[in-house]
FIKOLZA-1660 file (N, C-alpha, C; in steps of 0.1 Angstrom, whole numbers, plus 5000, padded with zeros to 4 digits):
% residues 261
   i   px   py   pz ch aa at
   1 4879 5033 4613  A  X  N
   1 4891 5026 4613  A  X CA
   1 4900 5030 4625  A  X  C
   2 4900 5043 4628  A  X  N
   2 4908 5048 4639  A  X CA
   2 4902 5043 4652  A  X  C
   3 4888 5043 4653  A  X  N
   3 4882 5038 4666  A  X CA
   3 4885 5023 4667  A  X  C
   4 4884 5015 4656  A  X  N
   4 4887 5001 4657  A  X CA
   4 4901 4998 4661  A  X  C
   5 4911 5006 4655  A  X  N
   5 4925 5004 4659  A  X CA
   5 4927 5007 4673  A  X  C
   6 4921 5018 4679  A  X  N
   6 4922 5022 4693  A  X CA
   6 4917 5011 4702  A  X  C
   7 4905 5005 4698  A  X  N
   7 4899 4994 4706  A  X CA
   7 4908 4982 4706  A  X  C
   8 4914 4978 4695  A  X  N
   8 4923 4967 4694  A  X CA
   8 4935 4969 4703  A  X  C
   9 4940 4982 4702  A  X  N
   9 4952 4985 4710  A  X CA
   9 4950 4984 4725  A  X  C
  10 4938 4989 4729  A  X  N
  10 4935 4989 4743  A  X CA
  10 4933 4975 4748  A  X  C
  11 4926 4966 4740  A  X  N
  11 4925 4952 4744  A  X CA
  11 4938 4945 4745  A  X  C
  12 4947 4948 4735  A  X  N
  12 4960 4941 4735  A  X CA
  12 4968 4946 4746  A  X  C
  13 4967 4959 4750  A  X  N
  13 4975 4964 4761  A  X CA
  13 4971 4958 4774  A  X  C
  14 4958 4958 4777  A  X  N
  14 4954 4952 4789  A  X CA
  14 4956 4937 4790  A  X  C
  15 4955 4930 4778  A  X  N
  15 4958 4916 4777  A  X CA
  15 4973 4914 4781  A  X  C
  16 4982 4922 4776  A  X  N
  16 4996 4921 4779  A  X CA
  16 4999 4923 4793  A  X  C
  17 4991 4932 4800  A  X  N
  17 4993 4935 4814  A  X CA
  17 4988 4923 4823  A  X  C
  18 4976 4918 4819  A  X  N
  18 4969 4909 4828  A  X CA
  18 4973 4894 4825  A  X  C
  19 4979 4891 4813  A  X  N
  19 4982 4877 4810  A  X CA
  19 4992 4871 4820  A  X  C
  20 5003 4878 4824  A  X  N
  20 5012 4871 4834  A  X CA
  20 5005 4869 4847  A  X  C
  21 4996 4878 4851  A  X  N
  21 4989 4876 4864  A  X CA
  21 4980 4864 4863  A  X  C
  22 4973 4862 4852  A  X  N
  22 4964 4851 4851  A  X CA
  22 4972 4838 4850  A  X  C
  23 4984 4838 4844  A  X  N
  23 4992 4826 4843  A  X CA
  23 4997 4822 4857  A  X  C
  24 5001 4832 4865  A  X  N
  24 5005 4829 4879  A  X CA
  24 4993 4823 4887  A  X  C
  25 4982 4828 4886  A  X  N
  25 4970 4823 4893  A  X CA
  25 4967 4809 4889  A  X  C
  26 4968 4806 4876  A  X  N
  26 4965 4793 4871  A  X CA
  26 4975 4783 4876  A  X  C
  27 4988 4787 4876  A  X  N
  27 4999 4778 4880  A  X CA
  27 4998 4775 4895  A  X  C
  28 4992 4784 4903  A  X  N
  28 4991 4781 4917  A  X CA
  28 4982 4769 4920  A  X  C
  29 4974 4765 4911  A  X  N
  29 4965 4754 4913  A  X CA
  29 4970 4741 4906  A  X  C
  30 4982 4741 4902  A  X  N
  30 4987 4729 4895  A  X CA
  30 4990 4718 4904  A  X  C
  31 4990 4706 4899  A  X  N
  31 4993 4694 4907  A  X CA
  31 5008 4690 4906  A  X  C
  32 5015 4696 4896  A  X  N
  32 5029 4693 4893  A  X CA
  32 5038 4700 4903  A  X  C
  33 5050 4695 4905  A  X  N
  33 5059 4700 4914  A  X CA
  33 5068 4711 4907  A  X  C
  34 5064 4716 4896  A  X  N
  34 5072 4726 4889  A  X CA
  34 5062 4736 4882  A  X  C
  35 5066 4747 4878  A  X  N
  35 5058 4757 4871  A  X CA
  35 5057 4753 4856  A  X  C
  36 5045 4749 4852  A  X  N
  36 5043 4745 4838  A  X CA
  36 5030 4751 4833  A  X  C
  37 5029 4755 4821  A  X  N
  37 5017 4760 4815  A  X CA
  37 5016 4755 4800  A  X  C
  38 5004 4748 4797  A  X  N
  38 4993 4745 4805  A  X CA
  38 4995 4735 4816  A  X  C
  39 4987 4736 4827  A  X  N
  39 4990 4727 4838  A  X CA
  39 4985 4713 4835  A  X  C
  40 4993 4703 4841  A  X  N
  40 4990 4689 4838  A  X CA
  40 4978 4684 4847  A  X  C
  41 4975 4691 4858  A  X  N
  41 4964 4687 4867  A  X CA
  41 4962 4698 4877  A  X  C
  42 4951 4696 4884  A  X  N
  42 4947 4706 4894  A  X CA
  42 4948 4701 4908  A  X  C
  43 4952 4710 4917  A  X  N
  43 4954 4706 4931  A  X CA
  43 4955 4719 4940  A  X  C
  44 4953 4717 4953  A  X  N
  44 4955 4728 4962  A  X CA
  44 4967 4725 4971  A  X  C
  45 4976 4716 4967  A  X  N
  45 4987 4712 4975  A  X CA
  45 4997 4724 4978  A  X  C
  46 4998 4734 4969  A  X  N
  46 5007 4744 4971  A  X CA
  46 5002 4755 4980  A  X  C
  47 4989 4756 4982  A  X  N
  47 4983 4764 4992  A  X CA
  47 4985 4758 5006  A  X  C
  48 4984 4745 5007  A  X  N
  48 4987 4738 5019  A  X CA
  48 5002 4739 5023  A  X  C
  49 5011 4740 5012  A  X  N
  49 5025 4742 5015  A  X CA
  49 5028 4755 5022  A  X  C
  50 5020 4765 5019  A  X  N
  50 5022 4778 5026  A  X CA
  50 5020 4776 5041  A  X  C
  51 5010 4769 5045  A  X  N
  51 5007 4767 5060  A  X CA
  51 5017 4757 5066  A  X  C
  52 5023 4748 5058  A  X  N
  52 5033 4739 5063  A  X CA
  52 5047 4745 5065  A  X  C
  53 5050 4756 5057  A  X  N
  53 5063 4762 5057  A  X CA
  53 5063 4773 5067  A  X  C
  54 5069 4771 5079  A  X  N
  54 5068 4781 5090  A  X CA
  54 5073 4795 5086  A  X  C
  55 5085 4797 5078  A  X  N
  55 5089 4810 5075  A  X CA
  55 5079 4818 5067  A  X  C
  56 5071 4812 5059  A  X  N
  56 5060 4819 5052  A  X CA
  56 5050 4825 5062  A  X  C
  57 5046 4817 5072  A  X  N
  57 5036 4822 5082  A  X CA
  57 5042 4833 5090  A  X  C
  58 5054 4831 5095  A  X  N
  58 5061 4841 5103  A  X CA
  58 5062 4855 5095  A  X  C
  59 5067 4853 5083  A  X  N
  59 5069 4865 5075  A  X CA
  59 5055 4872 5072  A  X  C
  60 5045 4864 5070  A  X  N
  60 5032 4870 5067  A  X CA
  60 5026 4878 5079  A  X  C
  61 5028 4872 5091  A  X  N
  61 5024 4880 5103  A  X CA
  61 5032 4893 5105  A  X  C
  62 5045 4892 5102  A  X  N
  62 5054 4904 5103  A  X CA
  62 5049 4914 5092  A  X  C
  63 5046 4910 5080  A  X  N
  63 5042 4919 5070  A  X CA
  63 5028 4926 5073  A  X  C
  64 5019 4918 5079  A  X  N
  64 5006 4924 5082  A  X CA
  64 5008 4934 5094  A  X  C
  65 5016 4931 5104  A  X  N
  65 5018 4940 5115  A  X CA
  65 5025 4952 5111  A  X  C
  66 5035 4951 5102  A  X  N
  66 5042 4963 5098  A  X CA
  66 5033 4972 5089  A  X  C
  67 5025 4966 5081  A  X  N
  67 5016 4973 5072  A  X CA
  67 5006 4980 5080  A  X  C
  68 5000 4974 5090  A  X  N
  68 4990 4980 5099  A  X CA
  68 4996 4992 5107  A  X  C
  69 5008 4990 5113  A  X  N
  69 5014 5001 5120  A  X CA
  69 5018 5012 5111  A  X  C
  70 5024 5009 5100  A  X  N
  70 5028 5020 5090  A  X CA
  70 5016 5028 5086  A  X  C
  71 5004 5021 5083  A  X  N
  71 4992 5028 5079  A  X CA
  71 4987 5037 5090  A  X  C
  72 4986 5032 5102  A  X  N
  72 4981 5040 5113  A  X CA
  72 4990 5052 5115  A  X  C
  73 5003 5050 5116  A  X  N
  73 5012 5061 5117  A  X CA
  73 5011 5071 5106  A  X  C
  74 5010 5066 5094  A  X  N
  74 5008 5075 5082  A  X CA
  74 4996 5084 5083  A  X  C
  75 4985 5078 5088  A  X  N
  75 4973 5085 5090  A  X CA
  75 4974 5096 5101  A  X  C
  76 4980 5092 5112  A  X  N
  76 4982 5102 5123  A  X CA
  76 4991 5113 5119  A  X  C
  77 5001 5111 5110  A  X  N
  77 5010 5122 5106  A  X CA
  77 5004 5130 5094  A  X  C
  78 4998 5122 5084  A  X  N
  78 4995 5129 5072  A  X CA
  78 4982 5137 5073  A  X  C
  79 4972 5132 5081  A  X  N
  79 4960 5139 5081  A  X CA
  79 4961 5154 5086  A  X  C
  80 4968 5156 5098  A  X  N
  80 4970 5170 5102  A  X CA
  80 4978 5178 5092  A  X  C
  81 4988 5172 5086  A  X  N
  81 4996 5179 5076  A  X CA
  81 4988 5183 5064  A  X  C
  82 4979 5174 5059  A  X  N
  82 4970 5176 5048  A  X CA
  82 4960 5187 5051  A  X  C
  83 4955 5188 5063  A  X  N
  83 4945 5198 5066  A  X CA
  83 4952 5212 5066  A  X  C
  84 4964 5212 5071  A  X  N
  84 4972 5225 5071  A  X CA
  84 4976 5229 5057  A  X  C
  85 4981 5220 5049  A  X  N
  85 4986 5223 5036  A  X CA
  85 4974 5227 5027  A  X  C
  86 4963 5222 5029  A  X  N
  86 4951 5225 5020  A  X CA
  86 4946 5238 5022  A  X  C
  87 4947 5244 5034  A  X  N
  87 4941 5257 5037  A  X CA
  87 4952 5268 5038  A  X  C
  88 4964 5265 5041  A  X  N
  88 4974 5276 5043  A  X CA
  88 4977 5283 5030  A  X  C
  89 4980 5296 5031  A  X  N
  89 4984 5304 5019  A  X CA
  89 4999 5308 5020  A  X  C
  90 5006 5303 5029  A  X  N
  90 5020 5306 5030  A  X CA
  90 5028 5301 5018  A  X  C
  91 5038 5308 5013  A  X  N
  91 5045 5305 5002  A  X CA
  91 5053 5292 5003  A  X  C
  92 5059 5290 5015  A  X  N
  92 5067 5278 5016  A  X CA
  92 5059 5265 5019  A  X  C
  93 5046 5266 5018  A  X  N
  93 5038 5254 5020  A  X CA
  93 5040 5244 5008  A  X  C
  94 5043 5249 4996  A  X  N
  94 5045 5241 4985  A  X CA
  94 5058 5233 4987  A  X  C
  95 5068 5239 4993  A  X  N
  95 5081 5232 4996  A  X CA
  95 5079 5221 5006  A  X  C
  96 5070 5224 5016  A  X  N
  96 5067 5213 5026  A  X CA
  96 5060 5202 5020  A  X  C
  97 5050 5205 5011  A  X  N
  97 5042 5195 5004  A  X CA
  97 5051 5186 4995  A  X  C
  98 5060 5193 4988  A  X  N
  98 5069 5186 4979  A  X CA
  98 5079 5176 4987  A  X  C
  99 5083 5181 4998  A  X  N
  99 5092 5173 5007  A  X CA
  99 5085 5161 5012  A  X  C
 100 5072 5162 5016  A  X  N
 100 5065 5151 5022  A  X CA
 100 5061 5141 5011  A  X  C
 101 5059 5146 4999  A  X  N
 101 5055 5137 4988  A  X CA
 101 5067 5132 4980  A  X  C
 102 5079 5136 4984  A  X  N
 102 5091 5132 4977  A  X CA
 102 5094 5116 4976  A  X  C
 103 5090 5108 4987  A  X  N
 103 5092 5094 4985  A  X CA
 103 5085 5088 4973  A  X  C
 104 5075 5095 4967  A  X  N
 104 5068 5089 4956  A  X CA
 104 5077 5090 4943  A  X  C
 105 5086 5100 4943  A  X  N
 105 5094 5102 4931  A  X CA
 105 5108 5096 4933  A  X  C
 106 5111 5090 4944  A  X  N
 106 5124 5085 4946  A  X CA
 106 5124 5069 4945  A  X  C
 107 5134 5064 4939  A  X  N
 107 5135 5049 4939  A  X CA
 107 5135 5043 4953  A  X  C
 108 5127 5032 4954  A  X  N
 108 5126 5026 4967  A  X CA
 108 5139 5021 4972  A  X  C
 109 5148 5016 4963  A  X  N
 109 5160 5011 4968  A  X CA
 109 5169 5022 4974  A  X  C
 110 5168 5034 4969  A  X  N
 110 5175 5045 4974  A  X CA
 110 5170 5048 4988  A  X  C
 111 5157 5048 4990  A  X  N
 111 5151 5051 5003  A  X CA
 111 5155 5040 5013  A  X  C
 112 5155 5028 5009  A  X  N
 112 5159 5017 5018  A  X CA
 112 5174 5018 5022  A  X  C
 113 5182 5021 5012  A  X  N
 113 5197 5021 5014  A  X CA
 113 5200 5033 5024  A  X  C
 114 5194 5045 5021  A  X  N
 114 5197 5056 5029  A  X CA
 114 5191 5055 5043  A  X  C
 115 5179 5049 5044  A  X  N
 115 5173 5047 5057  A  X CA
 115 5181 5037 5066  A  X  C
 116 5187 5027 5060  A  X  N
 116 5196 5018 5067  A  X CA
 116 5208 5026 5073  A  X  C
 117 5214 5034 5066  A  X  N
 117 5225 5042 5071  A  X CA
 117 5220 5052 5082  A  X  C
 118 5209 5058 5080  A  X  N
 118 5204 5068 5090  A  X CA
 118 5200 5060 5103  A  X  C
 119 5193 5049 5102  A  X  N
 119 5188 5042 5114  A  X CA
 119 5200 5037 5121  A  X  C
 120 5211 5033 5114  A  X  N
 120 5223 5028 5121  A  X CA
 120 5230 5039 5128  A  X  C
 121 5230 5051 5121  A  X  N
 121 5237 5062 5127  A  X CA
 121 5230 5067 5140  A  X  C
 122 5217 5066 5141  A  X  N
 122 5210 5071 5153  A  X CA
 122 5209 5060 5163  A  X  C
 123 5214 5048 5161  A  X  N
 123 5214 5037 5171  A  X CA
 123 5203 5028 5170  A  X  C
 124 5194 5029 5160  A  X  N
 124 5183 5019 5159  A  X CA
 124 5187 5007 5151  A  X  C
 125 5194 5009 5140  A  X  N
 125 5199 4997 5133  A  X CA
 125 5189 4989 5126  A  X  C
 126 5192 4976 5124  A  X  N
 126 5182 4967 5118  A  X CA
 126 5173 4962 5129  A  X  C
 127 5161 4967 5129  A  X  N
 127 5152 4963 5140  A  X CA
 127 5138 4965 5135  A  X  C
 128 5129 4960 5143  A  X  N
 128 5115 4961 5139  A  X CA
 128 5110 4976 5139  A  X  C
 129 5114 4984 5149  A  X  N
 129 5110 4998 5148  A  X CA
 129 5115 5006 5136  A  X  C
 130 5128 5002 5132  A  X  N
 130 5134 5009 5121  A  X CA
 130 5126 5005 5108  A  X  C
 131 5122 4992 5107  A  X  N
 131 5114 4988 5096  A  X CA
 131 5100 4995 5095  A  X  C
 132 5094 4997 5107  A  X  N
 132 5081 5004 5107  A  X CA
 132 5083 5019 5103  A  X  C
 133 5093 5025 5108  A  X  N
 133 5095 5039 5105  A  X CA
 133 5098 5041 5090  A  X  C
 134 5106 5033 5084  A  X  N
 134 5109 5034 5070  A  X CA
 134 5096 5031 5062  A  X  C
 135 5088 5022 5065  A  X  N
 135 5076 5019 5058  A  X CA
 135 5066 5031 5060  A  X  C
 136 5066 5037 5071  A  X  N
 136 5058 5049 5073  A  X CA
 136 5062 5060 5064  A  X  C
 137 5075 5062 5062  A  X  N
 137 5080 5072 5053  A  X CA
 137 5075 5070 5039  A  X  C
 138 5075 5057 5035  A  X  N
 138 5071 5053 5021  A  X CA
 138 5056 5055 5020  A  X  C
 139 5048 5052 5030  A  X  N
 139 5033 5052 5029  A  X CA
 139 5027 5065 5032  A  X  C
 140 5034 5074 5039  A  X  N
 140 5028 5087 5042  A  X CA
 140 5023 5095 5030  A  X  C
 141 5030 5096 5019  A  X  N
 141 5026 5104 5008  A  X CA
 141 5012 5099 5002  A  X  C
 142 5009 5087 5003  A  X  N
 142 4996 5082 4998  A  X CA
 142 4984 5088 5006  A  X  C
 143 4985 5088 5019  A  X  N
 143 4975 5094 5027  A  X CA
 143 4974 5109 5025  A  X  C
 144 4986 5115 5025  A  X  N
 144 4987 5129 5024  A  X CA
 144 4980 5134 5011  A  X  C
 145 4983 5127 5000  A  X  N
 145 4978 5131 4987  A  X CA
 145 4963 5130 4986  A  X  C
 146 4957 5119 4991  A  X  N
 146 4943 5117 4990  A  X CA
 146 4935 5126 4999  A  X  C
 147 4940 5128 5011  A  X  N
 147 4933 5136 5021  A  X CA
 147 4934 5151 5016  A  X  C
 148 4945 5155 5011  A  X  N
 148 4946 5169 5006  A  X CA
 148 4937 5171 4995  A  X  C
 149 4936 5162 4986  A  X  N
 149 4927 5163 4974  A  X CA
 149 4912 5165 4978  A  X  C
 150 4908 5157 4988  A  X  N
 150 4894 5157 4993  A  X CA
 150 4892 5170 5000  A  X  C
 151 4901 5174 5009  A  X  N
 151 4899 5186 5017  A  X CA
 151 4899 5199 5009  A  X  C
 152 4907 5199 4999  A  X  N
 152 4907 5211 4990  A  X CA
 152 4894 5213 4983  A  X  C
 153 4887 5202 4980  A  X  N
 153 4875 5203 4972  A  X CA
 153 4863 5207 4981  A  X  C
 154 4865 5207 4994  A  X  N
 154 4854 5211 5004  A  X CA
 154 4854 5226 5006  A  X  C
 155 4843 5232 5005  A  X  N
 155 4843 5247 5008  A  X CA
 155 4845 5249 5023  A  X  C
 156 4852 5260 5026  A  X  N
 156 4854 5263 5041  A  X CA
 156 4841 5267 5048  A  X  C
 157 4830 5269 5040  A  X  N
 157 4818 5273 5047  A  X CA
 157 4813 5263 5057  A  X  C
 158 4815 5250 5055  A  X  N
 158 4811 5240 5065  A  X CA
 158 4817 5243 5079  A  X  C
 159 4830 5244 5079  A  X  N
 159 4837 5246 5091  A  X CA
 159 4834 5260 5097  A  X  C
 160 4832 5270 5089  A  X  N
 160 4829 5283 5093  A  X CA
 160 4815 5283 5100  A  X  C
 161 4805 5276 5094  A  X  N
 161 4792 5275 5100  A  X CA
 161 4793 5268 5114  A  X  C
 162 4801 5258 5115  A  X  N
 162 4802 5251 5128  A  X CA
 162 4808 5260 5138  A  X  C
 163 4818 5269 5134  A  X  N
 163 4824 5278 5144  A  X CA
 163 4814 5289 5148  A  X  C
 164 4806 5293 5138  A  X  N
 164 4796 5304 5142  A  X CA
 164 4786 5298 5152  A  X  C
 165 4783 5285 5150  A  X  N
 165 4773 5279 5159  A  X CA
 165 4779 5275 5173  A  X  C
 166 4792 5278 5175  A  X  N
 166 4798 5277 5188  A  X CA
 166 4806 5264 5190  A  X  C
 167 4809 5257 5179  A  X  N
 167 4818 5245 5180  A  X CA
 167 4832 5249 5180  A  X  C
 168 4840 5243 5189  A  X  N
 168 4854 5245 5190  A  X CA
 168 4861 5238 5179  A  X  C
 169 4875 5240 5177  A  X  N
 169 4882 5234 5167  A  X CA
 169 4882 5219 5167  A  X  C
 170 4883 5213 5179  A  X  N
 170 4883 5199 5181  A  X CA
 170 4869 5193 5177  A  X  C
 171 4858 5199 5182  A  X  N
 171 4845 5194 5178  A  X CA
 171 4842 5196 5164  A  X  C
 172 4846 5207 5158  A  X  N
 172 4845 5209 5143  A  X CA
 172 4851 5198 5135  A  X  C
 173 4864 5195 5139  A  X  N
 173 4871 5184 5132  A  X CA
 173 4864 5171 5134  A  X  C
 174 4859 5168 5146  A  X  N
 174 4853 5155 5149  A  X CA
 174 4839 5153 5142  A  X  C
 175 4831 5164 5142  A  X  N
 175 4818 5162 5137  A  X CA
 175 4815 5168 5123  A  X  C
 176 4824 5176 5118  A  X  N
 176 4822 5182 5104  A  X CA
 176 4833 5177 5095  A  X  C
 177 4846 5180 5098  A  X  N
 177 4857 5178 5089  A  X CA
 177 4860 5163 5087  A  X  C
 178 4860 5155 5098  A  X  N
 178 4864 5141 5097  A  X CA
 178 4854 5133 5089  A  X  C
 179 4841 5135 5091  A  X  N
 179 4832 5127 5082  A  X CA
 179 4833 5130 5067  A  X  C
 180 4837 5143 5064  A  X  N
 180 4838 5147 5050  A  X CA
 180 4851 5142 5043  A  X  C
 181 4861 5141 5051  A  X  N
 181 4874 5136 5045  A  X CA
 181 4876 5121 5047  A  X  C
 182 4866 5114 5053  A  X  N
 182 4868 5100 5056  A  X CA
 182 4871 5092 5043  A  X  C
 183 4864 5095 5032  A  X  N
 183 4867 5087 5020  A  X CA
 183 4882 5089 5015  A  X  C
 184 4887 5101 5017  A  X  N
 184 4902 5103 5014  A  X CA
 184 4911 5095 5023  A  X  C
 185 4907 5095 5036  A  X  N
 185 4915 5087 5046  A  X CA
 185 4915 5072 5042  A  X  C
 186 4903 5068 5039  A  X  N
 186 4901 5053 5036  A  X CA
 186 4909 5050 5023  A  X  C
 187 4909 5058 5013  A  X  N
 187 4916 5056 5001  A  X CA
 187 4931 5056 5003  A  X  C
 188 4936 5066 5011  A  X  N
 188 4950 5066 5014  A  X CA
 188 4955 5055 5023  A  X  C
 189 4946 5051 5032  A  X  N
 189 4950 5040 5041  A  X CA
 189 4951 5027 5033  A  X  C
 190 4942 5025 5024  A  X  N
 190 4942 5013 5015  A  X CA
 190 4954 5012 5007  A  X  C
 191 4958 5023 5000  A  X  N
 191 4970 5024 4992  A  X CA
 191 4982 5021 5001  A  X  C
 192 4982 5028 5013  A  X  N
 192 4993 5026 5022  A  X CA
 192 4995 5012 5027  A  X  C
 193 4984 5005 5031  A  X  N
 193 4986 4991 5035  A  X CA
 193 4991 4982 5024  A  X  C
 194 4985 4983 5012  A  X  N
 194 4990 4975 5001  A  X CA
 194 5004 4978 4997  A  X  C
 195 5008 4990 4997  A  X  N
 195 5022 4994 4994  A  X CA
 195 5032 4988 5004  A  X  C
 196 5028 4989 5017  A  X  N
 196 5037 4984 5027  A  X CA
 196 5037 4968 5027  A  X  C
 197 5026 4962 5025  A  X  N
 197 5025 4948 5025  A  X CA
 197 5033 4941 5014  A  X  C
 198 5033 4948 5002  A  X  N
 198 5040 4942 4990  A  X CA
 198 5054 4948 4988  A  X  C
 199 5059 4956 4997  A  X  N
 199 5072 4963 4995  A  X CA
 199 5083 4953 4997  A  X  C
 200 5092 4953 4987  A  X  N
 200 5104 4945 4988  A  X CA
 200 5117 4953 4989  A  X  C
 201 5119 4964 4981  A  X  N
 201 5132 4971 4981  A  X CA
 201 5136 4977 4995  A  X  C
 202 5126 4983 5002  A  X  N
 202 5128 4988 5015  A  X CA
 202 5130 4977 5025  A  X  C
 203 5121 4968 5025  A  X  N
 203 5122 4957 5035  A  X CA
 203 5135 4949 5034  A  X  C
 204 5140 4948 5022  A  X  N
 204 5152 4939 5020  A  X CA
 204 5164 4944 5028  A  X  C
 205 5165 4957 5030  A  X  N
 205 5177 4963 5038  A  X CA
 205 5175 4961 5053  A  X  C
 206 5163 4957 5057  A  X  N
 206 5161 4956 5072  A  X CA
 206 5158 4941 5075  A  X  C
 207 5162 4932 5066  A  X  N
 207 5159 4918 5068  A  X CA
 207 5167 4912 5079  A  X  C
 208 5161 4905 5089  A  X  N
 208 5167 4897 5099  A  X CA
 208 5157 4886 5103  A  X  C
 209 5162 4879 5113  A  X  N
 209 5153 4868 5117  A  X CA
 209 5140 4873 5123  A  X  C
 210 5140 4885 5129  A  X  N
 210 5128 4891 5135  A  X CA
 210 5121 4900 5126  A  X  C
 211 5127 4905 5115  A  X  N
 211 5121 4915 5107  A  X CA
 211 5119 4911 5092  A  X  C
 212 5120 4899 5089  A  X  N
 212 5118 4894 5075  A  X CA
 212 5103 4895 5071  A  X  C
 213 5100 4903 5061  A  X  N
 213 5086 4904 5056  A  X CA
 213 5084 4893 5046  A  X  C
 214 5072 4892 5041  A  X  N
 214 5068 4882 5032  A  X CA
 214 5075 4883 5018  A  X  C
 215 5076 4895 5012  A  X  N
 215 5083 4896 5000  A  X CA
 215 5098 4892 5001  A  X  C
 216 5104 4895 5012  A  X  N
 216 5118 4892 5014  A  X CA
 216 5120 4876 5015  A  X  C
 217 5111 4870 5022  A  X  N
 217 5111 4855 5024  A  X CA
 217 5108 4849 5010  A  X  C
 218 5099 4854 5003  A  X  N
 218 5096 4849 4989  A  X CA
 218 5108 4850 4980  A  X  C
 219 5115 4861 4981  A  X  N
 219 5127 4863 4972  A  X CA
 219 5138 4852 4976  A  X  C
 220 5140 4851 4989  A  X  N
 220 5150 4841 4994  A  X CA
 220 5146 4827 4990  A  X  C
 221 5133 4824 4991  A  X  N
 221 5128 4811 4988  A  X CA
 221 5130 4807 4973  A  X  C
 222 5127 4817 4964  A  X  N
 222 5128 4815 4950  A  X CA
 222 5142 4814 4945  A  X  C
 223 5152 4819 4953  A  X  N
 223 5166 4818 4949  A  X CA
 223 5171 4804 4951  A  X  C
 224 5165 4797 4960  A  X  N
 224 5170 4783 4963  A  X CA
 224 5162 4772 4956  A  X  C
 225 5149 4774 4955  A  X  N
 225 5140 4765 4949  A  X CA
 225 5129 4772 4942  A  X  C
 226 5124 4766 4931  A  X  N
 226 5113 4772 4924  A  X CA
 226 5102 4762 4922  A  X  C
 227 5092 4764 4930  A  X  N
 227 5080 4756 4929  A  X CA
 227 5067 4765 4929  A  X  C
 228 5056 4759 4926  A  X  N
 228 5044 4768 4925  A  X CA
 228 5039 4773 4939  A  X  C
 229 5045 4771 4950  A  X  N
 229 5041 4777 4962  A  X CA
 229 5042 4792 4962  A  X  C
 230 5052 4797 4954  A  X  N
 230 5053 4812 4953  A  X CA
 230 5042 4817 4945  A  X  C
 231 5037 4810 4935  A  X  N
 231 5025 4814 4927  A  X CA
 231 5013 4814 4936  A  X  C
 232 5012 4804 4945  A  X  N
 232 5001 4803 4955  A  X CA
 232 5001 4815 4964  A  X  C
 233 5013 4819 4969  A  X  N
 233 5014 4831 4977  A  X CA
 233 5010 4843 4970  A  X  C
 234 5014 4845 4957  A  X  N
 234 5011 4856 4949  A  X CA
 234 4996 4857 4947  A  X  C
 235 4990 4845 4945  A  X  N
 235 4975 4845 4944  A  X CA
 235 4968 4850 4956  A  X  C
 236 4973 4846 4968  A  X  N
 236 4968 4850 4980  A  X CA
 236 4969 4865 4982  A  X  C
 237 4981 4871 4978  A  X  N
 237 4983 4885 4979  A  X CA
 237 4973 4893 4969  A  X  C
 238 4971 4887 4958  A  X  N
 238 4962 4893 4948  A  X CA
 238 4948 4893 4954  A  X  C
 239 4944 4881 4960  A  X  N
 239 4931 4880 4967  A  X CA
 239 4929 4890 4978  A  X  C
 240 4940 4892 4986  A  X  N
 240 4939 4902 4997  A  X CA
 240 4936 4916 4991  A  X  C
 241 4943 4920 4980  A  X  N
 241 4941 4933 4974  A  X CA
 241 4926 4934 4969  A  X  C
 242 4921 4924 4963  A  X  N
 242 4907 4924 4958  A  X CA
 242 4897 4925 4969  A  X  C
 243 4900 4918 4980  A  X  N
 243 4891 4919 4992  A  X CA
 243 4891 4933 4998  A  X  C
 244 4903 4939 4999  A  X  N
 244 4903 4953 5004  A  X CA
 244 4895 4962 4995  A  X  C
 245 4896 4960 4982  A  X  N
 245 4889 4969 4973  A  X CA
 245 4874 4967 4974  A  X  C
 246 4870 4954 4976  A  X  N
 246 4855 4951 4977  A  X CA
 246 4850 4957 4990  A  X  C
 247 4857 4956 5001  A  X  N
 247 4853 4961 5013  A  X CA
 247 4852 4977 5012  A  X  C
 248 4862 4983 5006  A  X  N
 248 4862 4997 5005  A  X CA
 248 4851 5002 4996  A  X  C
 249 4848 4994 4986  A  X  N
 249 4836 4997 4977  A  X CA
 249 4823 4996 4984  A  X  C
 250 4822 4986 4993  A  X  N
 250 4809 4984 5000  A  X CA
 250 4807 4995 5011  A  X  C
 251 4819 5000 5017  A  X  N
 251 4817 5010 5028  A  X CA
 251 4816 5024 5022  A  X  C
 252 4825 5027 5013  A  X  N
 252 4826 5041 5008  A  X CA
 252 4822 5043 4993  A  X  C
 253 4824 5032 4985  A  X  N
 253 4822 5033 4971  A  X CA
 253 4834 5037 4964  A  X  C
 254 4837 5029 4953  A  X  N
 254 4849 5032 4945  A  X CA
 254 4849 5045 4939  A  X  C
 255 4837 5050 4935  A  X  N
 255 4836 5063 4929  A  X CA
 255 4842 5074 4938  A  X  C
 256 4838 5074 4951  A  X  N
 256 4842 5084 4960  A  X CA
 256 4857 5083 4962  A  X  C
 257 4862 5071 4963  A  X  N
 257 4876 5069 4966  A  X CA
 257 4885 5073 4953  A  X  C
 258 4879 5070 4941  A  X  N
 258 4886 5074 4929  A  X CA
 258 4887 5089 4928  A  X  C
 259 4876 5096 4932  A  X  N
 259 4877 5111 4932  A  X CA
 259 4887 5116 4942  A  X  C
 260 4887 5109 4954  A  X  N
 260 4897 5113 4964  A  X CA
 260 4911 5111 4959  A  X  C
 261 4914 5100 4952  A  X  N
 261 4927 5097 4948  A  X CA
 261 4931 5106 4936  A  X  C
% end
């Protein structure tokens, strides 16, 4: 009876989590001009609405560009930090690690609000570089966490053997360390990209004609009119996440990335 009750609870829990997502996906294919379930008919008109509405396309390009830049910058900053933190024995390394991982434990709206004040104080203000910098701060902990976990699980003997055979630090990193930590970098980069692409609280504070991301435009759109085009956009975002996971599974394998995370 206990096993049966646990099974029913797990099924009900996942059903509760997945049901709203499935409803949104179904509504995105409705032929009606309003959100209704069950749908009165089927159509792709709301997906075509995305391509006809210029703000959606502009915001989508901005979101992709910001997510790519934030992911690249996160990898460039987090990978060296992770390699140092994973091997160092200094007592204050834990304080550095906690500081770099702190955006994970802070509300996004606090990060966005404080970043706006800081960027304004240093003269950057509401601009595209400020948006990229703030997204990098939010995304960096994901790369740091996954790379650190992978690198700590590797024995130092690999790098020591390369050094004994005459390889310098740069060659050791390029030919020994980097191939071994690549699944961790891939997992962190995937989480970083998706976190940046779907981020609303941080992006909202830096919204302007040149820096509006897709979540900000979707929020503004739904405040004025409510039609299934938002559901179609949400379905596309869900499809993007699934495609990224499938590509990562094909290249590295979900099992390796799960161990890394």
